PyMOL Python script that loads the backbone (N, CA, C, O; Angstrom):
from pymol import cmd

cmd.read_pdbstr("""\
ATOM      1  N   MET A   1       2.210   2.776  16.399  1.00  0.00           N
ATOM      2  CA  MET A   1       2.055   2.277  15.587  1.00  0.00           C
ATOM      3  C   MET A   1       1.404   0.661  16.445  1.00  0.00           C
ATOM      4  O   MET A   1       2.088   0.216  17.366  1.00  0.00           O
ATOM      5  N   ASN A   2       0.420   0.100  16.141  1.00  0.00           N
ATOM      6  CA  ASN A   2      -0.398  -0.654  16.266  1.00  0.00           C
ATOM      7  C   ASN A   2      -0.209  -2.258  16.331  1.00  0.00           C
ATOM      8  O   ASN A   2      -0.490  -2.978  15.373  1.00  0.00           O
ATOM      9  N   ALA A   3       0.448  -2.890  17.925  1.00  0.00           N
ATOM     10  CA  ALA A   3       1.354  -4.321  17.489  1.00  0.00           C
ATOM     11  C   ALA A   3       0.577  -5.182  17.653  1.00  0.00           C
ATOM     12  O   ALA A   3       0.964  -6.053  18.432  1.00  0.00           O
ATOM     13  N   HIS A   4      -0.904  -5.385  17.012  1.00  0.00           N
ATOM     14  CA  HIS A   4      -1.858  -6.772  16.779  1.00  0.00           C
ATOM     15  C   HIS A   4      -1.578  -6.613  15.515  1.00  0.00           C
ATOM     16  O   HIS A   4      -1.514  -5.493  15.008  1.00  0.00           O
ATOM     17  N   PRO A   5      -1.294  -8.182  14.576  1.00  0.00           N
ATOM     18  CA  PRO A   5      -0.885  -8.137  13.150  1.00  0.00           C
ATOM     19  C   PRO A   5      -2.247  -8.103  12.541  1.00  0.00           C
ATOM     20  O   PRO A   5      -2.103  -7.949  11.328  1.00  0.00           O
ATOM     21  N   ALA A   6      -3.550  -8.183  12.878  1.00  0.00           N
ATOM     22  CA  ALA A   6      -4.602  -7.727  11.924  1.00  0.00           C
ATOM     23  C   ALA A   6      -5.386  -6.639  12.311  1.00  0.00           C
ATOM     24  O   ALA A   6      -6.613  -6.570  12.234  1.00  0.00           O
ATOM     25  N   GLY A   7      -4.067  -5.193  13.031  1.00  0.00           N
ATOM     26  CA  GLY A   7      -4.648  -3.617  12.795  1.00  0.00           C
ATOM     27  C   GLY A   7      -4.446  -2.979  12.070  1.00  0.00           C
ATOM     28  O   GLY A   7      -3.751  -3.319  11.113  1.00  0.00           O
ATOM     29  N   VAL A   8      -4.963  -1.749  12.192  1.00  0.00           N
ATOM     30  CA  VAL A   8      -4.752  -1.406  11.372  1.00  0.00           C
ATOM     31  C   VAL A   8      -3.319  -0.576  11.333  1.00  0.00           C
ATOM     32  O   VAL A   8      -2.692  -1.255  12.146  1.00  0.00           O
ATOM     33  N   VAL A   9      -2.843  -0.039  11.112  1.00  0.00           N
ATOM     34  CA  VAL A   9      -1.008   0.797  10.986  1.00  0.00           C
ATOM     35  C   VAL A   9      -1.318   2.440  10.453  1.00  0.00           C
ATOM     36  O   VAL A   9      -2.125   2.647   9.547  1.00  0.00           O
ATOM     37  N   LYS A  10      -0.669   3.415  11.048  1.00  0.00           N
ATOM     38  CA  LYS A  10      -0.759   4.049  10.090  1.00  0.00           C
ATOM     39  C   LYS A  10       0.872   5.010  10.464  1.00  0.00           C
ATOM     40  O   LYS A  10       1.623   5.507  11.303  1.00  0.00           O
ATOM     41  N   ARG A  11       0.592   4.741   9.150  1.00  0.00           N
ATOM     42  CA  ARG A  11       2.472   5.382   9.217  1.00  0.00           C
ATOM     43  C   ARG A  11       2.545   7.077   7.892  1.00  0.00           C
ATOM     44  O   ARG A  11       1.954   6.958   6.819  1.00  0.00           O
ATOM     45  N   SER A  12       2.924   7.762   8.053  1.00  0.00           N
ATOM     46  CA  SER A  12       3.339   9.106   7.296  1.00  0.00           C
ATOM     47  C   SER A  12       4.311   8.430   5.340  1.00  0.00           C
ATOM     48  O   SER A  12       5.088   7.515   5.070  1.00  0.00           O
ATOM     49  N   ILE A  13       3.693   9.437   4.589  1.00  0.00           N
ATOM     50  CA  ILE A  13       4.535   9.036   3.649  1.00  0.00           C
ATOM     51  C   ILE A  13       4.618  10.892   3.045  1.00  0.00           C
ATOM     52  O   ILE A  13       4.021  11.903   3.414  1.00  0.00           O
ATOM     53  N   VAL A  14       5.338  10.712   2.312  1.00  0.00           N
ATOM     54  CA  VAL A  14       5.405  12.216   1.077  1.00  0.00           C
ATOM     55  C   VAL A  14       5.685  12.162   0.207  1.00  0.00           C
ATOM     56  O   VAL A  14       6.729  11.826  -0.351  1.00  0.00           O
ATOM     57  N   ILE A  15       3.827  12.841  -0.382  1.00  0.00           N
ATOM     58  CA  ILE A  15       4.149  12.879  -1.230  1.00  0.00           C
ATOM     59  C   ILE A  15       4.064  14.267  -2.233  1.00  0.00           C
ATOM     60  O   ILE A  15       3.969  15.376  -1.707  1.00  0.00           O
ATOM     61  N   ALA A  16       4.106  14.111  -3.736  1.00  0.00           N
ATOM     62  CA  ALA A  16       4.685  15.397  -3.996  1.00  0.00           C
ATOM     63  C   ALA A  16       5.128  16.643  -2.304  1.00  0.00           C
ATOM     64  O   ALA A  16       4.361  17.349  -1.649  1.00  0.00           O
ATOM     65  N   GLY A  17       6.244  16.467  -2.190  1.00  0.00           N
ATOM     66  CA  GLY A  17       6.666  17.070  -0.877  1.00  0.00           C
ATOM     67  C   GLY A  17       5.848  17.315   0.173  1.00  0.00           C
ATOM     68  O   GLY A  17       6.427  17.629   1.212  1.00  0.00           O
ATOM     69  N   HIS A  18       4.471  17.252   0.202  1.00  0.00           N
ATOM     70  CA  HIS A  18       4.100  16.669   1.461  1.00  0.00           C
ATOM     71  C   HIS A  18       3.793  15.555   2.143  1.00  0.00           C
ATOM     72  O   HIS A  18       3.360  14.537   1.603  1.00  0.00           O
ATOM     73  N   SER A  19       4.006  15.692   3.403  1.00  0.00           N
ATOM     74  CA  SER A  19       3.374  14.499   4.140  1.00  0.00           C
ATOM     75  C   SER A  19       1.780  14.509   4.205  1.00  0.00           C
ATOM     76  O   SER A  19       0.962  15.408   4.008  1.00  0.00           O
ATOM     77  N   THR A  20       1.624  12.870   4.634  1.00  0.00           N
ATOM     78  CA  THR A  20       0.510  12.213   4.474  1.00  0.00           C
ATOM     79  C   THR A  20       0.491  11.168   5.458  1.00  0.00           C
ATOM     80  O   THR A  20       1.410  10.432   5.818  1.00  0.00           O
ATOM     81  N   SER A  21      -0.770  11.224   5.857  1.00  0.00           N
ATOM     82  CA  SER A  21      -0.665   9.526   6.588  1.00  0.00           C
ATOM     83  C   SER A  21      -2.021   8.144   5.516  1.00  0.00           C
ATOM     84  O   SER A  21      -3.147   8.338   5.059  1.00  0.00           O
ATOM     85  N   VAL A  22      -1.448   7.347   5.523  1.00  0.00           N
ATOM     86  CA  VAL A  22      -2.168   6.037   5.138  1.00  0.00           C
ATOM     87  C   VAL A  22      -1.735   5.076   6.068  1.00  0.00           C
ATOM     88  O   VAL A  22      -0.627   4.705   6.455  1.00  0.00           O
ATOM     89  N   SER A  23      -3.466   4.617   6.451  1.00  0.00           N
ATOM     90  CA  SER A  23      -3.717   4.124   7.531  1.00  0.00           C
ATOM     91  C   SER A  23      -4.308   2.830   6.494  1.00  0.00           C
ATOM     92  O   SER A  23      -5.229   2.985   5.693  1.00  0.00           O
ATOM     93  N   LEU A  24      -3.426   1.316   6.749  1.00  0.00           N
ATOM     94  CA  LEU A  24      -3.772  -0.043   6.319  1.00  0.00           C
ATOM     95  C   LEU A  24      -3.405  -0.737   7.516  1.00  0.00           C
ATOM     96  O   LEU A  24      -3.021  -0.375   8.628  1.00  0.00           O
ATOM     97  N   GLU A  25      -3.728  -2.307   6.735  1.00  0.00           N
ATOM     98  CA  GLU A  25      -3.609  -3.042   7.765  1.00  0.00           C
ATOM     99  C   GLU A  25      -2.444  -3.835   7.684  1.00  0.00           C
ATOM    100  O   GLU A  25      -2.153  -4.114   6.521  1.00  0.00           O
ATOM    101  N   GLU A  26      -1.680  -4.290   8.547  1.00  0.00           N
ATOM    102  CA  GLU A  26      -0.121  -5.354   8.463  1.00  0.00           C
ATOM    103  C   GLU A  26       0.306  -5.775   7.030  1.00  0.00           C
ATOM    104  O   GLU A  26       1.137  -5.404   6.201  1.00  0.00           O
ATOM    105  N   ALA A  27      -0.664  -6.733   7.134  1.00  0.00           N
ATOM    106  CA  ALA A  27      -1.191  -7.657   6.049  1.00  0.00           C
ATOM    107  C   ALA A  27      -1.011  -6.698   4.820  1.00  0.00           C
ATOM    108  O   ALA A  27      -0.156  -7.158   4.063  1.00  0.00           O
ATOM    109  N   PHE A  28      -1.533  -5.536   4.386  1.00  0.00           N
ATOM    110  CA  PHE A  28      -0.842  -5.395   3.118  1.00  0.00           C
ATOM    111  C   PHE A  28      -0.045  -4.040   3.376  1.00  0.00           C
ATOM    112  O   PHE A  28      -0.036  -3.340   2.364  1.00  0.00           O
ATOM    113  N   TRP A  29       0.403  -3.670   4.101  1.00  0.00           N
ATOM    114  CA  TRP A  29       1.777  -2.829   3.965  1.00  0.00           C
ATOM    115  C   TRP A  29       2.835  -4.100   3.938  1.00  0.00           C
ATOM    116  O   TRP A  29       3.967  -3.811   3.549  1.00  0.00           O
ATOM    117  N   GLN A  30       2.645  -5.166   4.225  1.00  0.00           N
ATOM    118  CA  GLN A  30       3.256  -6.306   3.849  1.00  0.00           C
ATOM    119  C   GLN A  30       3.675  -6.160   2.346  1.00  0.00           C
ATOM    120  O   GLN A  30       4.714  -5.648   1.928  1.00  0.00           O
ATOM    121  N   ALA A  31       2.616  -6.734   1.592  1.00  0.00           N
ATOM    122  CA  ALA A  31       2.258  -7.105   0.668  1.00  0.00           C
ATOM    123  C   ALA A  31       3.145  -5.676   0.053  1.00  0.00           C
ATOM    124  O   ALA A  31       4.231  -5.824  -0.507  1.00  0.00           O
ATOM    125  N   LEU A  32       2.620  -4.539   0.214  1.00  0.00           N
ATOM    126  CA  LEU A  32       3.548  -3.365  -0.312  1.00  0.00           C
ATOM    127  C   LEU A  32       4.629  -3.333  -0.527  1.00  0.00           C
ATOM    128  O   LEU A  32       5.267  -2.682  -1.355  1.00  0.00           O
ATOM    129  N   ARG A  33       4.992  -4.211   0.384  1.00  0.00           N
ATOM    130  CA  ARG A  33       6.686  -4.200   0.995  1.00  0.00           C
ATOM    131  C   ARG A  33       7.026  -5.093  -0.290  1.00  0.00           C
ATOM    132  O   ARG A  33       8.006  -4.962  -1.024  1.00  0.00           O
ATOM    133  N   ASP A  34       5.757  -6.242  -0.415  1.00  0.00           N
ATOM    134  CA  ASP A  34       6.982  -6.705  -1.263  1.00  0.00           C
ATOM    135  C   ASP A  34       6.981  -6.817  -2.907  1.00  0.00           C
ATOM    136  O   ASP A  34       7.531  -7.346  -3.874  1.00  0.00           O
ATOM    137  N   ILE A  35       5.870  -5.850  -2.452  1.00  0.00           N
ATOM    138  CA  ILE A  35       5.762  -5.704  -3.968  1.00  0.00           C
ATOM    139  C   ILE A  35       6.578  -4.910  -4.868  1.00  0.00           C
ATOM    140  O   ILE A  35       6.803  -5.030  -6.072  1.00  0.00           O
ATOM    141  N   ALA A  36       7.104  -3.781  -3.701  1.00  0.00           N
ATOM    142  CA  ALA A  36       8.353  -2.560  -4.146  1.00  0.00           C
ATOM    143  C   ALA A  36       8.971  -3.166  -4.715  1.00  0.00           C
ATOM    144  O   ALA A  36       9.277  -2.982  -5.893  1.00  0.00           O
ATOM    145  N   ALA A  37       9.627  -4.881  -3.341  1.00  0.00           N
ATOM    146  CA  ALA A  37      10.868  -5.483  -3.525  1.00  0.00           C
ATOM    147  C   ALA A  37      10.789  -5.933  -4.879  1.00  0.00           C
ATOM    148  O   ALA A  37      11.650  -5.848  -5.755  1.00  0.00           O
ATOM    149  N   ALA A  38       9.638  -6.424  -4.935  1.00  0.00           N
ATOM    150  CA  ALA A  38      10.316  -7.449  -6.411  1.00  0.00           C
ATOM    151  C   ALA A  38      10.286  -6.377  -7.558  1.00  0.00           C
ATOM    152  O   ALA A  38      10.998  -6.682  -8.515  1.00  0.00           O
ATOM    153  N   ARG A  39       9.437  -4.879  -7.693  1.00  0.00           N
ATOM    154  CA  ARG A  39       9.764  -4.146  -8.754  1.00  0.00           C
ATOM    155  C   ARG A  39      11.063  -3.382  -8.503  1.00  0.00           C
ATOM    156  O   ARG A  39      11.119  -2.719  -9.539  1.00  0.00           O
ATOM    157  N   GLY A  40      12.257  -3.015  -7.718  1.00  0.00           N
ATOM    158  CA  GLY A  40      12.629  -2.681  -7.085  1.00  0.00           C
ATOM    159  C   GLY A  40      13.014  -1.456  -6.964  1.00  0.00           C
ATOM    160  O   GLY A  40      14.076  -0.985  -7.370  1.00  0.00           O
ATOM    161  N   CYS A  41      11.674  -0.605  -6.084  1.00  0.00           N
ATOM    162  CA  CYS A  41      12.196   0.696  -6.044  1.00  0.00           C
ATOM    163  C   CYS A  41      11.506   0.701  -4.203  1.00  0.00           C
ATOM    164  O   CYS A  41      11.227  -0.340  -3.607  1.00  0.00           O
ATOM    165  N   PRO A  42      11.393   1.749  -3.757  1.00  0.00           N
ATOM    166  CA  PRO A  42      10.911   1.718  -1.740  1.00  0.00           C
ATOM    167  C   PRO A  42       9.576   2.399  -2.501  1.00  0.00           C
ATOM    168  O   PRO A  42       9.245   3.112  -3.448  1.00  0.00           O
ATOM    169  N   VAL A  43       9.083   1.657  -1.394  1.00  0.00           N
ATOM    170  CA  VAL A  43       7.319   2.020  -0.963  1.00  0.00           C
ATOM    171  C   VAL A  43       6.481   2.705  -0.791  1.00  0.00           C
ATOM    172  O   VAL A  43       5.308   2.601  -0.433  1.00  0.00           O
ATOM    173  N   ALA A  44       7.633   4.043  -1.278  1.00  0.00           N
ATOM    174  CA  ALA A  44       7.125   5.284  -1.130  1.00  0.00           C
ATOM    175  C   ALA A  44       6.780   5.999  -2.676  1.00  0.00           C
ATOM    176  O   ALA A  44       6.062   6.962  -2.949  1.00  0.00           O
ATOM    177  N   ARG A  45       7.588   5.123  -3.532  1.00  0.00           N
ATOM    178  CA  ARG A  45       7.871   5.306  -5.248  1.00  0.00           C
ATOM    179  C   ARG A  45       6.987   5.214  -5.390  1.00  0.00           C
ATOM    180  O   ARG A  45       6.363   6.068  -6.021  1.00  0.00           O
ATOM    181  N   LEU A  46       6.210   3.744  -4.715  1.00  0.00           N
ATOM    182  CA  LEU A  46       5.148   2.606  -5.467  1.00  0.00           C
ATOM    183  C   LEU A  46       3.975   3.809  -4.907  1.00  0.00           C
ATOM    184  O   LEU A  46       3.064   4.318  -5.561  1.00  0.00           O
ATOM    185  N   VAL A  47       4.326   4.030  -3.585  1.00  0.00           N
ATOM    186  CA  VAL A  47       2.664   4.685  -3.273  1.00  0.00           C
ATOM    187  C   VAL A  47       2.738   5.892  -4.011  1.00  0.00           C
ATOM    188  O   VAL A  47       1.666   6.422  -4.307  1.00  0.00           O
ATOM    189  N   VAL A  48       3.888   6.476  -4.396  1.00  0.00           N
ATOM    190  CA  VAL A  48       3.465   8.385  -5.666  1.00  0.00           C
ATOM    191  C   VAL A  48       3.180   7.791  -6.299  1.00  0.00           C
ATOM    192  O   VAL A  48       2.206   8.310  -6.845  1.00  0.00           O
ATOM    193  N   GLU A  49       3.514   6.222  -6.997  1.00  0.00           N
ATOM    194  CA  GLU A  49       2.696   6.065  -8.179  1.00  0.00           C
ATOM    195  C   GLU A  49       1.132   5.747  -7.703  1.00  0.00           C
ATOM    196  O   GLU A  49       0.216   6.351  -8.261  1.00  0.00           O
ATOM    197  N   ILE A  50       0.916   4.972  -6.864  1.00  0.00           N
ATOM    198  CA  ILE A  50      -0.769   4.726  -6.951  1.00  0.00           C
ATOM    199  C   ILE A  50      -1.533   6.030  -6.460  1.00  0.00           C
ATOM    200  O   ILE A  50      -2.742   6.115  -6.677  1.00  0.00           O
ATOM    201  N   ASP A  51      -1.085   6.701  -6.026  1.00  0.00           N
ATOM    202  CA  ASP A  51      -1.845   8.436  -6.208  1.00  0.00           C
ATOM    203  C   ASP A  51      -2.026   8.972  -7.268  1.00  0.00           C
ATOM    204  O   ASP A  51      -2.971   9.748  -7.410  1.00  0.00           O
ATOM    205  N   GLN A  52      -1.324   8.742  -8.089  1.00  0.00           N
ATOM    206  CA  GLN A  52      -0.892   9.059  -9.225  1.00  0.00           C
ATOM    207  C   GLN A  52      -1.974   8.214 -10.154  1.00  0.00           C
ATOM    208  O   GLN A  52      -2.079   8.763 -11.251  1.00  0.00           O
ATOM    209  N   THR A  53      -2.479   7.502 -10.079  1.00  0.00           N
ATOM    210  CA  THR A  53      -3.089   6.360 -10.900  1.00  0.00           C
ATOM    211  C   THR A  53      -4.977   6.801 -10.155  1.00  0.00           C
ATOM    212  O   THR A  53      -6.031   6.764 -10.791  1.00  0.00           O
ATOM    213  N   ARG A  54      -4.774   7.192  -8.608  1.00  0.00           N
ATOM    214  CA  ARG A  54      -5.900   6.764  -8.252  1.00  0.00           C
ATOM    215  C   ARG A  54      -7.122   7.641  -9.196  1.00  0.00           C
ATOM    216  O   ARG A  54      -6.934   8.633  -9.901  1.00  0.00           O
ATOM    217  N   ALA A  55      -8.325   6.952  -8.953  1.00  0.00           N
ATOM    218  CA  ALA A  55      -9.547   7.766  -9.270  1.00  0.00           C
ATOM    219  C   ALA A  55     -10.539   8.018  -8.279  1.00  0.00           C
ATOM    220  O   ALA A  55     -11.552   7.371  -8.013  1.00  0.00           O
ATOM    221  N   GLY A  56     -10.088   9.051  -7.778  1.00  0.00           N
ATOM    222  CA  GLY A  56     -11.183   9.707  -6.816  1.00  0.00           C
ATOM    223  C   GLY A  56     -10.549   8.834  -5.288  1.00  0.00           C
ATOM    224  O   GLY A  56     -10.153   9.475  -4.315  1.00  0.00           O
ATOM    225  N   GLU A  57     -10.555   7.822  -5.318  1.00  0.00           N
ATOM    226  CA  GLU A  57     -10.761   6.838  -3.486  1.00  0.00           C
ATOM    227  C   GLU A  57      -9.858   7.910  -2.885  1.00  0.00           C
ATOM    228  O   GLU A  57      -9.056   8.728  -3.336  1.00  0.00           O
ATOM    229  N   ASN A  58     -10.317   7.570  -1.683  1.00  0.00           N
ATOM    230  CA  ASN A  58      -9.055   7.700  -0.894  1.00  0.00           C
ATOM    231  C   ASN A  58      -7.607   7.144  -0.816  1.00  0.00           C
ATOM    232  O   ASN A  58      -7.758   5.926  -0.906  1.00  0.00           O
ATOM    233  N   LEU A  59      -6.641   7.339  -0.726  1.00  0.00           N
ATOM    234  CA  LEU A  59      -4.776   7.013  -0.663  1.00  0.00           C
ATOM    235  C   LEU A  59      -4.816   5.305   0.009  1.00  0.00           C
ATOM    236  O   LEU A  59      -3.914   4.492  -0.193  1.00  0.00           O
ATOM    237  N   SER A  60      -5.917   5.061   0.728  1.00  0.00           N
ATOM    238  CA  SER A  60      -5.744   3.807   1.035  1.00  0.00           C
ATOM    239  C   SER A  60      -6.306   3.021   0.673  1.00  0.00           C
ATOM    240  O   SER A  60      -6.015   1.832   0.540  1.00  0.00           O
ATOM    241  N   SER A  61      -7.421   3.700   0.403  1.00  0.00           N
ATOM    242  CA  SER A  61      -8.655   2.784  -0.549  1.00  0.00           C
ATOM    243  C   SER A  61      -7.695   1.937  -1.191  1.00  0.00           C
ATOM    244  O   SER A  61      -7.161   0.858  -0.933  1.00  0.00           O
ATOM    245  N   ALA A  62      -7.645   2.945  -2.294  1.00  0.00           N
ATOM    246  CA  ALA A  62      -6.194   2.593  -4.019  1.00  0.00           C
ATOM    247  C   ALA A  62      -5.420   2.094  -3.639  1.00  0.00           C
ATOM    248  O   ALA A  62      -4.918   1.179  -4.292  1.00  0.00           O
ATOM    249  N   ILE A  63      -5.002   2.398  -2.561  1.00  0.00           N
ATOM    250  CA  ILE A  63      -3.191   0.976  -1.892  1.00  0.00           C
ATOM    251  C   ILE A  63      -3.943  -0.250  -1.465  1.00  0.00           C
ATOM    252  O   ILE A  63      -3.081  -1.014  -1.030  1.00  0.00           O
ATOM    253  N   ARG A  64      -5.138  -0.826  -1.370  1.00  0.00           N
ATOM    254  CA  ARG A  64      -5.939  -2.086  -1.267  1.00  0.00           C
ATOM    255  C   ARG A  64      -6.034  -2.539  -2.764  1.00  0.00           C
ATOM    256  O   ARG A  64      -5.388  -3.410  -3.347  1.00  0.00           O
ATOM    257  N   VAL A  65      -6.745  -1.938  -3.095  1.00  0.00           N
ATOM    258  CA  VAL A  65      -7.039  -2.063  -4.636  1.00  0.00           C
ATOM    259  C   VAL A  65      -6.034  -2.417  -5.135  1.00  0.00           C
ATOM    260  O   VAL A  65      -5.949  -3.610  -5.427  1.00  0.00           O
ATOM    261  N   PHE A  66      -5.167  -1.730  -5.353  1.00  0.00           N
ATOM    262  CA  PHE A  66      -3.733  -2.382  -5.763  1.00  0.00           C
ATOM    263  C   PHE A  66      -3.142  -3.877  -5.826  1.00  0.00           C
ATOM    264  O   PHE A  66      -2.854  -4.773  -6.619  1.00  0.00           O
ATOM    265  N   VAL A  67      -3.159  -3.397  -3.852  1.00  0.00           N
ATOM    266  CA  VAL A  67      -2.542  -4.327  -3.659  1.00  0.00           C
ATOM    267  C   VAL A  67      -2.951  -5.687  -4.100  1.00  0.00           C
ATOM    268  O   VAL A  67      -2.149  -6.549  -4.457  1.00  0.00           O
ATOM    269  N   LEU A  68      -4.461  -5.857  -4.048  1.00  0.00           N
ATOM    270  CA  LEU A  68      -5.237  -7.098  -4.417  1.00  0.00           C
ATOM    271  C   LEU A  68      -5.213  -7.556  -5.526  1.00  0.00           C
ATOM    272  O   LEU A  68      -5.029  -8.739  -5.810  1.00  0.00           O
ATOM    273  N   ASN A  69      -5.405  -6.621  -6.298  1.00  0.00           N
ATOM    274  CA  ASN A  69      -5.325  -6.837  -8.883  1.00  0.00           C
ATOM    275  C   ASN A  69      -4.258  -7.462  -8.086  1.00  0.00           C
ATOM    276  O   ASN A  69      -4.493  -8.557  -7.577  1.00  0.00           O
ATOM    277  N   GLU A  70      -2.733  -6.711  -7.860  1.00  0.00           N
ATOM    278  CA  GLU A  70      -1.772  -7.813  -7.790  1.00  0.00           C
ATOM    279  C   GLU A  70      -1.396  -8.992  -7.039  1.00  0.00           C
ATOM    280  O   GLU A  70      -0.822  -9.995  -7.462  1.00  0.00           O
ATOM    281  N   ALA A  71      -1.743  -8.770  -6.027  1.00  0.00           N
ATOM    282  CA  ALA A  71      -1.972 -10.223  -5.975  1.00  0.00           C
ATOM    283  C   ALA A  71      -3.184 -11.454  -7.148  1.00  0.00           C
ATOM    284  O   ALA A  71      -3.015 -12.548  -7.685  1.00  0.00           O
ATOM    285  N   LEU A  72      -3.800 -10.920  -7.103  1.00  0.00           N
ATOM    286  CA  LEU A  72      -4.731 -11.826  -8.470  1.00  0.00           C
ATOM    287  C   LEU A  72      -3.743 -11.867  -9.846  1.00  0.00           C
ATOM    288  O   LEU A  72      -3.653 -12.857 -10.572  1.00  0.00           O
ATOM    289  N   LYS A  73      -3.031 -10.614 -10.056  1.00  0.00           N
ATOM    290  CA  LYS A  73      -2.760 -11.113 -11.492  1.00  0.00           C
ATOM    291  C   LYS A  73      -1.267 -11.769 -11.441  1.00  0.00           C
ATOM    292  O   LYS A  73      -0.478 -11.749 -12.386  1.00  0.00           O
ATOM    293  N   ARG A  74      -1.024 -12.360 -10.154  1.00  0.00           N
ATOM    294  CA  ARG A  74      -0.167 -12.827  -8.950  1.00  0.00           C
ATOM    295  C   ARG A  74      -1.171 -14.294  -9.377  1.00  0.00           C
ATOM    296  O   ARG A  74      -0.904 -14.560 -10.548  1.00  0.00           O
ATOM    297  N   GLY A  75      -1.874 -14.974  -8.997  1.00  0.00           N
ATOM    298  CA  GLY A  75      -2.898 -16.410  -8.869  1.00  0.00           C
ATOM    299  C   GLY A  75      -2.382 -16.549  -7.011  1.00  0.00           C
ATOM    300  O   GLY A  75      -2.095 -17.585  -6.410  1.00  0.00           O
ATOM    301  N   GLN A  76      -2.407 -15.224  -6.509  1.00  0.00           N
ATOM    302  CA  GLN A  76      -2.187 -15.466  -5.371  1.00  0.00           C
ATOM    303  C   GLN A  76      -3.853 -14.893  -4.014  1.00  0.00           C
ATOM    304  O   GLN A  76      -4.602 -13.967  -4.323  1.00  0.00           O
ATOM    305  N   ALA A  77      -3.960 -15.389  -3.194  1.00  0.00           N
ATOM    306  CA  ALA A  77      -5.291 -14.972  -2.826  1.00  0.00           C
ATOM    307  C   ALA A  77      -5.307 -13.814  -2.365  1.00  0.00           C
ATOM    308  O   ALA A  77      -5.218 -13.057  -3.332  1.00  0.00           O
ATOM    309  N   ALA A  78      -5.382 -13.116  -1.226  1.00  0.00           N
ATOM    310  CA  ALA A  78      -5.590 -11.566  -0.849  1.00  0.00           C
ATOM    311  C   ALA A  78      -5.281 -11.570   0.399  1.00  0.00           C
ATOM    312  O   ALA A  78      -5.578 -12.546   1.088  1.00  0.00           O
ATOM    313  N   PRO A  79      -4.808 -10.783   0.784  1.00  0.00           N
ATOM    314  CA  PRO A  79      -4.125 -10.667   2.655  1.00  0.00           C
ATOM    315  C   PRO A  79      -4.933 -11.036   3.398  1.00  0.00           C
ATOM    316  O   PRO A  79      -6.119 -11.159   3.094  1.00  0.00           O
ATOM    317  N   GLU A  80      -4.567 -11.225   4.243  1.00  0.00           N
ATOM    318  CA  GLU A  80      -6.333 -12.233   5.729  1.00  0.00           C
ATOM    319  C   GLU A  80      -5.377 -10.602   5.727  1.00  0.00           C
ATOM    320  O   GLU A  80      -5.583  -9.765   6.606  1.00  0.00           O
TER     321      GLU A  80
END
""", "prot")
cmd.dss("prot")
cmd.show_as("cartoon", "prot")
cmd.util.cbc("prot")
cmd.orient("prot")
């Protein structure tokens, strides 16, 4: 894991029984954890939902767009 707060952090997530790596900046991981907590679900479940609705973009990009859209819905700034 990258210890730099703005650095990209790679984590493994199981989707449909297969392990996949997702690389996101720590700010996006934190925002994803916050969204999952607000919904009362694990991050992995939220990532599965994002994976099922993405339209061709890679999973990391789909997660970033999802987090941005959630922030915009709540009237928050995008992660720095």
